[in-house]
C-alpha positions as CSV (number, residue, x, y, z in Angstrom):
1,M,-78.0,-99.4,-88.8
2,T,-76.0,-97.6,-91.4
3,E,-72.5,-96.2,-90.8
4,Q,-73.8,-92.7,-90.6
5,Q,-76.1,-93.8,-87.8
6,K,-73.2,-95.3,-85.7
7,P,-72.0,-93.1,-82.8
8,P,-68.7,-91.4,-83.1
9,F,-65.6,-93.3,-81.8
10,G,-64.9,-92.8,-78.2
11,E,-68.1,-91.0,-77.2
12,S,-70.1,-93.7,-75.3
13,G,-70.5,-97.4,-74.7
14,E,-67.8,-99.9,-75.2
15,S,-66.4,-98.1,-78.1
16,G,-65.1,-95.5,-75.7
17,Q,-63.1,-97.9,-73.5
18,P,-60.0,-98.1,-75.6
19,D,-59.5,-94.4,-75.4
20,E,-59.8,-94.4,-71.6
21,R,-57.2,-97.2,-71.4
22,K,-54.8,-95.2,-73.5
23,A,-55.4,-92.1,-71.5
24,A,-54.6,-94.1,-68.3
25,G,-51.6,-95.7,-69.9
26,Q,-53.1,-99.2,-69.7
27,P,-52.5,-101.5,-72.7
28,E,-55.4,-102.6,-74.7
29,P,-56.3,-106.2,-74.8
30,G,-54.3,-108.0,-77.2
31,D,-51.7,-105.2,-77.7
32,D,-48.2,-106.5,-78.2
33,S,-46.5,-103.1,-77.6
34,Q,-46.7,-103.5,-73.7
35,P,-43.5,-101.9,-72.1
36,A,-41.0,-104.0,-70.1
37,E,-40.9,-104.2,-66.3
38,S,-37.7,-102.1,-66.0
39,E,-39.2,-99.3,-68.1
40,R,-42.2,-99.2,-65.7
41,L,-39.8,-98.8,-62.7
42,V,-38.1,-95.8,-64.3
43,T,-41.3,-94.0,-65.3
44,A,-43.1,-94.9,-62.1
45,P,-44.0,-91.9,-59.7
46,R,-41.4,-91.3,-56.8
47,A,-44.1,-91.6,-54.1
48,E,-44.4,-95.3,-54.9
49,Y,-40.7,-95.8,-53.5
50,P,-40.3,-94.1,-50.0
51,L,-37.2,-96.1,-49.1
52,E,-35.1,-94.2,-51.6
53,D,-36.0,-90.9,-50.0
54,E,-35.1,-92.2,-46.6
55,L,-31.7,-93.3,-47.8
56,R,-31.0,-90.0,-49.4
57,A,-32.1,-88.1,-46.3
58,G,-29.8,-90.3,-44.2
59,D,-26.8,-89.5,-46.5
60,D,-27.5,-85.8,-46.3
61,A,-27.7,-85.9,-42.5
62,A,-24.4,-87.8,-42.3
63,R,-22.7,-85.3,-44.5
64,R,-24.1,-82.4,-42.6
65,E,-23.0,-83.9,-39.2
66,S,-19.5,-84.4,-40.6
67,R,-19.3,-80.8,-41.7
68,E,-20.5,-79.6,-38.3
69,R,-18.0,-81.8,-36.5
70,K,-15.1,-80.4,-38.5
71,A,-16.3,-76.8,-37.9
72,R,-16.5,-77.4,-34.2
73,I,-12.9,-78.8,-34.1
74,A,-11.7,-75.8,-36.1
75,G,-13.6,-73.3,-33.9
76,A,-12.0,-74.8,-30.7
77,A,-8.6,-74.5,-32.1
78,T,-9.0,-70.8,-33.1
79,G,-11.2,-69.8,-30.2
80,A,-14.0,-68.6,-32.5
81,P,-17.6,-69.4,-31.6
82,V,-19.2,-72.1,-33.6
83,G,-22.9,-72.3,-34.3
84,G,-24.8,-75.5,-34.3
85,G,-23.9,-78.8,-32.7
86,S,-24.2,-79.7,-29.0
87,G,-23.4,-76.9,-26.6
88,W,-21.9,-79.1,-23.8
89,E,-18.7,-79.8,-25.9
90,R,-18.1,-76.1,-26.4
91,D,-18.7,-75.4,-22.6
92,V,-16.2,-78.1,-21.7
93,L,-13.5,-76.7,-24.0
94,E,-14.0,-73.2,-22.7
95,K,-13.7,-74.4,-19.1
96,V,-10.5,-76.3,-19.8
97,L,-9.0,-73.4,-21.6
98,T,-10.0,-70.9,-18.8
99,A,-8.5,-73.2,-16.1
100,S,-5.3,-73.5,-18.0
101,L,-4.9,-69.7,-18.4
102,R,-5.6,-69.2,-14.6
103,E,-3.0,-71.8,-13.7
104,Q,-0.4,-70.1,-16.0
105,R,-1.1,-66.7,-14.5
106,A,-0.9,-68.0,-10.9
107,A,2.4,-69.7,-11.7
108,R,3.8,-66.5,-13.3
109,R,2.8,-64.4,-10.3
110,W,4.5,-66.8,-7.9
111,R,7.7,-66.8,-10.0
112,I,7.8,-62.9,-9.9
113,F,7.2,-63.0,-6.1
114,F,10.0,-65.4,-5.4
115,R,12.3,-63.4,-7.7
116,F,11.6,-60.2,-5.7
117,V,12.2,-62.1,-2.4
118,G,15.5,-63.4,-3.7
119,L,16.7,-60.0,-4.8
120,A,15.7,-58.5,-1.4
121,L,17.7,-61.2,0.4
122,L,20.7,-60.6,-1.8
123,A,20.5,-56.9,-1.1
124,L,20.4,-57.5,2.7
125,I,23.3,-59.8,2.5
126,F,25.3,-57.3,0.5
127,I,24.6,-54.5,2.9
128,A,25.4,-56.6,5.9
129,L,28.7,-57.7,4.5
130,F,30.0,-54.5,3.1
131,D,28.4,-51.6,5.0
132,F,30.6,-51.8,8.1
133,K,32.9,-48.8,7.8
134,G,33.8,-46.1,5.4
135,D,36.3,-46.3,2.6
136,G,39.2,-45.3,4.8
137,I,40.2,-48.8,5.9
138,S,41.3,-49.9,2.4
139,T,42.7,-46.7,1.1
140,S,46.4,-45.9,0.4
141,G,48.2,-42.7,-0.1
142,R,48.3,-39.5,2.0
143,H,44.9,-38.3,3.0
144,T,42.8,-36.6,5.8
145,A,41.0,-39.0,8.1
146,M,37.5,-37.9,9.1
147,V,35.0,-39.1,11.8
148,T,31.4,-37.8,12.0
149,L,29.6,-37.2,15.3
150,E,26.0,-36.4,14.5
151,G,22.9,-36.4,16.6
152,E,22.3,-37.0,20.3
153,I,25.2,-38.3,22.2
154,A,23.8,-41.4,24.0
155,A,24.5,-45.0,24.4
156,G,23.1,-47.2,21.7
157,T,23.1,-44.5,19.1
158,P,25.5,-43.7,16.1
159,A,26.9,-41.0,18.3
160,S,27.6,-43.3,21.3
161,A,31.1,-43.4,22.9
162,E,31.5,-47.0,21.6
163,S,31.0,-46.0,17.9
164,I,32.9,-42.7,18.0
165,N,35.9,-44.1,19.8
166,A,36.2,-47.1,17.5
167,S,36.1,-44.7,14.5
168,L,38.8,-42.5,16.0
169,Q,41.0,-45.4,16.8
170,A,41.0,-46.5,13.2
171,A,41.6,-43.0,12.0
172,F,44.6,-42.4,14.2
173,A,46.1,-45.8,13.5
174,D,46.3,-45.3,9.7
175,T,49.8,-44.3,8.9
176,N,48.7,-42.6,5.7
177,A,46.4,-40.2,7.5
178,A,48.0,-36.7,7.7
179,G,45.6,-35.7,10.4
180,V,42.2,-36.4,11.9
181,I,39.1,-34.3,11.7
182,L,36.1,-34.8,14.0
183,K,33.1,-33.2,12.3
184,I,30.4,-32.4,15.0
185,N,26.8,-31.6,14.5
186,S,25.2,-32.4,17.9
187,P,23.1,-30.6,20.5
188,G,24.7,-32.7,23.2
189,G,23.4,-35.5,25.3
190,S,24.8,-37.8,28.0
191,P,27.7,-36.2,30.0
192,V,28.9,-39.7,30.7
193,Q,29.2,-40.7,27.0
194,A,30.7,-37.3,26.1
195,G,33.3,-37.7,28.9
196,I,34.3,-41.2,27.7
197,I,34.9,-39.8,24.2
198,N,36.9,-36.8,25.6
199,D,39.1,-39.2,27.6
200,E,39.7,-41.4,24.5
201,I,40.8,-38.4,22.4
202,H,43.3,-37.4,25.0
203,R,44.7,-41.0,25.1
204,L,45.0,-41.1,21.3
205,R,46.7,-37.8,21.0
206,E,49.3,-39.0,23.5
207,L,49.7,-42.3,21.6
208,Y,50.1,-40.4,18.3
209,P,51.6,-37.1,19.2
210,S,52.7,-36.2,15.6
211,K,49.1,-36.5,14.2
212,P,47.1,-33.3,14.6
213,F,43.4,-33.5,15.6
214,Y,40.9,-30.9,14.7
215,V,37.2,-30.4,15.3
216,V,34.9,-28.9,12.6
217,V,31.5,-27.7,13.7
218,E,28.6,-27.6,11.2
219,E,25.2,-26.6,12.5
220,I,25.5,-27.0,16.3
221,C,28.1,-28.0,18.9
222,A,26.4,-27.5,22.2
223,S,26.6,-29.0,25.7
224,G,27.9,-32.5,25.4
225,G,29.0,-31.8,21.8
226,Y,31.3,-29.0,23.0
227,Y,32.4,-31.3,25.9
228,V,33.9,-33.5,23.2
229,A,35.2,-30.7,21.0
230,A,37.2,-29.2,23.9
231,A,39.8,-32.0,23.5
232,A,40.9,-30.9,20.0
233,D,44.0,-29.0,19.0
234,K,41.8,-26.4,17.2
235,I,38.1,-25.9,16.7
236,Y,36.8,-24.5,13.3
237,V,33.2,-23.2,13.0
238,D,30.9,-21.5,10.5
239,K,30.1,-18.0,11.3
240,A,26.4,-19.0,11.9
241,S,27.1,-22.2,13.9
242,I,25.7,-22.6,17.4
243,V,28.4,-23.1,20.0
244,G,28.4,-23.3,23.8
245,S,25.7,-24.1,26.3
246,I,28.3,-25.1,28.9
247,G,26.0,-26.3,31.6
248,V,24.0,-29.3,33.1
249,L,20.3,-29.7,33.5
250,M,17.8,-32.1,35.1
251,D,14.2,-31.7,34.0
252,G,10.8,-33.2,34.8
253,F,7.2,-32.4,35.6
254,G,5.0,-32.0,38.7
255,F,1.3,-32.8,38.7
256,T,0.5,-32.4,42.4
257,G,-1.6,-29.3,41.9
258,L,-3.6,-30.9,39.1
259,M,-4.1,-34.0,41.1
260,D,-5.5,-32.0,44.0
261,K,-8.0,-30.3,41.7
262,L,-9.1,-33.6,40.3
263,G,-9.2,-35.4,43.6
264,V,-6.5,-37.9,42.7
265,E,-4.5,-39.4,45.6
266,R,-1.0,-40.6,44.9
267,R,0.0,-43.7,46.8
268,L,3.8,-44.4,46.6
269,Y,5.6,-46.8,49.0
270,T,9.4,-46.7,49.3
271,S,11.9,-48.3,51.5
272,G,14.2,-45.2,51.5
273,A,13.3,-41.7,52.5
274,N,14.6,-40.2,49.2
275,K,13.8,-43.1,46.8
276,G,10.8,-41.3,45.2
277,M,12.5,-37.8,45.0
278,L,12.0,-37.6,41.2
279,D,8.4,-38.8,41.2
280,P,6.3,-36.2,39.2
281,F,3.2,-37.1,41.3
282,S,4.8,-36.4,44.6
283,P,5.4,-33.0,46.2
284,Q,9.0,-31.6,45.9
285,L,10.8,-31.5,49.2
286,P,13.4,-28.7,49.9
287,K,16.0,-31.2,51.0
288,Q,15.7,-33.2,47.8
289,K,15.8,-30.1,45.7
290,A,19.0,-29.0,47.4
291,Y,20.6,-32.4,46.8
292,A,19.8,-32.3,43.1
293,E,21.2,-28.8,42.7
294,A,24.4,-29.8,44.4
295,M,24.8,-32.9,42.2
296,L,24.2,-30.8,39.1
297,K,26.7,-28.2,40.3
298,Q,29.3,-30.9,40.7
299,I,28.8,-32.2,37.2
300,H,28.8,-28.6,35.9
301,Q,32.2,-28.0,37.5
302,Q,33.6,-31.1,35.8
303,F,32.4,-29.7,32.5
304,I,34.1,-26.4,33.2
305,D,37.4,-28.0,34.2
306,V,37.4,-30.1,30.9
307,V,36.8,-26.9,28.8
308,K,39.5,-24.9,30.7
309,E,41.9,-27.8,30.2
310,G,41.3,-28.0,26.5
311,R,41.1,-24.3,25.7
312,G,43.5,-22.9,28.2
313,D,44.5,-19.3,27.8
314,R,42.4,-19.0,24.6
315,L,39.2,-18.5,26.8
316,K,38.2,-14.9,27.5
317,N,37.3,-13.8,31.0
318,D,33.6,-13.5,30.5
319,P,31.1,-14.2,33.4
320,E,28.6,-15.6,31.0
321,L,31.0,-18.1,29.5
322,F,29.9,-21.1,31.7
323,S,26.3,-19.9,32.4
324,G,24.7,-22.2,29.8
325,L,24.4,-19.6,27.2
326,F,25.2,-20.4,23.5
327,W,26.6,-18.2,20.8
328,S,27.1,-17.9,17.1
329,G,30.2,-19.3,15.6
330,E,31.6,-15.8,15.0
331,R,31.0,-14.8,18.6
332,S,32.4,-18.1,19.9
333,I,35.8,-17.2,18.2
334,E,35.8,-13.9,20.0
335,L,35.1,-15.6,23.3
336,G,37.9,-18.2,22.7
337,L,35.5,-21.2,22.4
338,A,36.6,-21.6,18.8
339,D,39.7,-20.8,16.8
340,A,38.7,-19.8,13.2
341,L,36.2,-20.2,10.5
342,G,36.5,-23.3,8.3
343,T,35.0,-26.4,6.9
344,A,36.2,-30.0,6.6
345,D,37.3,-29.4,3.0
346,S,39.2,-26.2,3.8
347,V,40.9,-27.7,6.9
348,A,42.0,-30.7,4.8
349,R,43.2,-28.6,1.9
350,D,44.7,-25.6,3.7
351,V,45.7,-26.8,7.1
352,L,46.6,-30.5,6.7
353,K,47.6,-30.2,3.1
354,A,45.9,-33.4,2.3
355,E,42.9,-32.7,0.2
356,D,41.6,-36.3,-0.1
357,I,39.2,-37.0,2.8
358,V,38.4,-40.5,3.9
359,D,35.5,-41.1,6.2
360,Y,36.3,-43.6,9.1
361,T,33.0,-43.4,10.8
362,V,31.8,-46.8,12.0
363,K,28.4,-47.5,10.4
364,E,26.1,-49.9,12.0
365,N,24.9,-52.5,9.5
366,I,21.5,-54.1,8.9
367,A,22.4,-57.3,10.7
368,E,23.6,-55.5,13.9
369,R,20.4,-53.3,13.9
370,V,18.2,-56.3,13.5
371,A,20.1,-58.2,16.3
372,K,19.9,-55.3,18.7
373,R,16.2,-54.8,18.1
374,F,15.5,-58.5,18.4
375,G,17.5,-58.6,21.6
376,A,15.7,-55.7,23.0
377,A,12.3,-57.2,22.1
378,V,13.3,-60.5,23.7
379,G,14.5,-58.8,26.8
380,T,11.3,-56.8,27.1
381,A,9.2,-59.8,26.6
382,A,11.2,-61.7,29.2
383,M,10.9,-58.9,31.7
384,K,7.1,-58.8,31.2
385,T,6.8,-62.5,31.6
386,M,8.8,-62.4,34.8
387,L,6.7,-59.6,36.2
388,W,3.5,-61.4,35.2
389,S,4.7,-64.6,36.9
390,T,5.5,-62.6,40.0
391,R,2.0,-61.1,40.1
392,M,0.4,-64.4,39.6
393,Q,2.4,-65.9,42.4
394,G,1.5,-63.0,44.7
395,M,-2.2,-63.5,43.9
396,H,-1.9,-67.2,44.9
């Protein structure tokens, strides 16, 4: 075979094998240019070494977890929500912070509450210690002493004989007082309490004969109020004041006719014939009515005698004077029940010539009011207990 008849190099047969080895990167037999083992590791495909990929993936996961942990810690400190990571850690931190805030708020509320209680106790103690009387006890210098009688005259009230008499005694006893003014604004009340005050005024005027005593009427001075005022040297009123009502009354109700219509029977048992004379559910007997009227007439005459003794010749001869009527302040001056128009300020300034007024009225403090109410409550409870025990014993 000539050279022209030989097949081209690398087309078929064995002559094509060296080309295939070169294409596949395989060394030809007897080739001394074969690469070293280290060169083959570098140029080898990555898929032939999976351990290296696993190591890199592990390093990446560790770095990512470290970054997430730092981010969670930073988010818990600032209160900002943090994505990723386990949710139970964030829930625990939120619960701890919420519980801490609630505890702080509760502690703050209790502190405020106890502060308010402490301030209230201090205020009560201050009032109980310093709210006994007016400023007159500790004053010095010439002044006008004043006592106020206001409201219903009755035992256990600020206008009781006990309170008013104590105030008048302090006012008369002060050597710096140029005179005493009793300011009255009362519709009346108990004739017994009014009589006790009237008697005490007479006693104090005899004990301090050089100290004048005046009554100043504000809105009203009627019935028992005028009973007290009659003991003054002079009575000053406003032209529109209500003065008078010199009389005595006893009132009540009668339900016998209504009970008859409703078919209600009253059962009242007494050991005395007149024990139930004021019972509103029993019929009124003529004898009992005459007795009540006689008693009222006697008390009325006592009232008249006190007024005549106090006012004397200043009273006008008017048949209606002691009928229980009341008049304006201007008309009362004309009838002799009052002396002139005036107020506490004008009397102190123009009559006594001592413009400074000091109030000597005894004021009941908080401690006394609480003690009285507590005592009344205890007494009522004790009485109810005794009555209940008596009923239970009667049942047995």
